[in-house]
N, C-alpha and C positions, 0 to 999 in steps of 0.2 A: 535179255530173251530168258534166259535161265534165272535169274536175280527175280524178273516177274512171276515165273513159274513158283519157284521156291516160297516168294513171299505170298502168294496166293493162299497159302496152308501154313506155312511157319514163318511168322514175324519178325522184324529185326531185335524186338524186344524179346521173342523166344530165345532165339541164339545168345543175346547177350545173359539172359537168365541162367542158361545152361552153361556157358561159359564163366560166368560169375562164380559157380557153385564147384568148378573145378580146381583142386586144390595145387594141381598142378601148373596153373596157368597164374602169370604175375602180370601181364600185359594183356590188353585186350586192343586191337586195332581196327576200325570199322570204316568202309566206304559206304556211305549213304546218301542215295539219291533223292530218296522223301522219306518222311517218318508220319506213317499211319496213327501209330500210338503213341503220341508224343510224350504226354503225362506219364503213360506207364514206363516207356524207354527212361524217362530221366529221372523217373522215382527208384527205377532200378538202379541206374549209375549211383544216385546218391546212397542208396543202402550199400553197396559193394566199394564205393570208390576208397574205403580205409585200407581194403585188402589188394585192389588192384588199380593200377592206371589204365584210364580207358581214352585213347586218342582217335578222333574221327577226323575224316575227310568228307566234306560236304561235297557230293557233285550238283550241277547245275547252278553254278555260283557267277557264271558270266554271260552274256548274252548267247555265245556259240554254245556253250554247256547247257543252257535252257533249252535251244532249240534242238539238241541231239537228244536232251531227255525225255522231251517231251516225244519225239520221233521213235525214240528207243522202248519208253514204257507206257506212252500216252498220259502221263501224268506231269504236274506243274511241279516244281521244285521247292516251292514257297519262298518266303521272304528271308533273305540270307541273315538280317540284322536280328530278327526273330529268332533263329536259331541260333544264332552265336551268343546273344543273351542267356538263352537257355542253356547253353553249354557253361557259360561262365558261372551261372548259378548253380549248376548240378556239378562242378567241379570236373568237368571234361575238359581234357587239351583237345584244342582244334588246329589240324594242321591245314595249312592254306593251299598248299600244293602236294601233288603224290612223292616228290623227292622230301619232302619234310616230314610226310607222314612215316616212310622208311628211316630216315634220320631219327627223328624222335623215338621209335620203336626200337631200333639198334642203341640208343643212350639209356633209354629205360630197362632194357634187357640184361644191361651188363653192369648197372650200377644198382646198389641197395635203395630203395625208397626212403627218402627222409620222412620223419615220423610229423603229425600232427600239420601235415601240409596239403593246402586246396591249391590244385593246379588249374589254372586256366589261362589262355592265351590273350 
């Protein structure tokens, strides 16, 4: 409920742009149920991927997840294959399950980023 309220005024792209501009942040982890401004979001990721690793977990991937998402936010999750392809093109790391999101964020927070590498799962 709260995510829906916040997203009504400030979008995921707004949050991403803010954190991307923070010099203290090295990694950005996101949980996304839906993407209203997909083009803007992925352009922001591309612009900032040299400075920060962005790891995302997409909600609503399974049938049960889609049903929960529809009842939670009233929105549809979108096609997972389209989202996955956009992640690859933008250099986003996509976590498949919550534990992977946490593992990846722990790993990237403790290691220096290799130069000139595009990350995609």
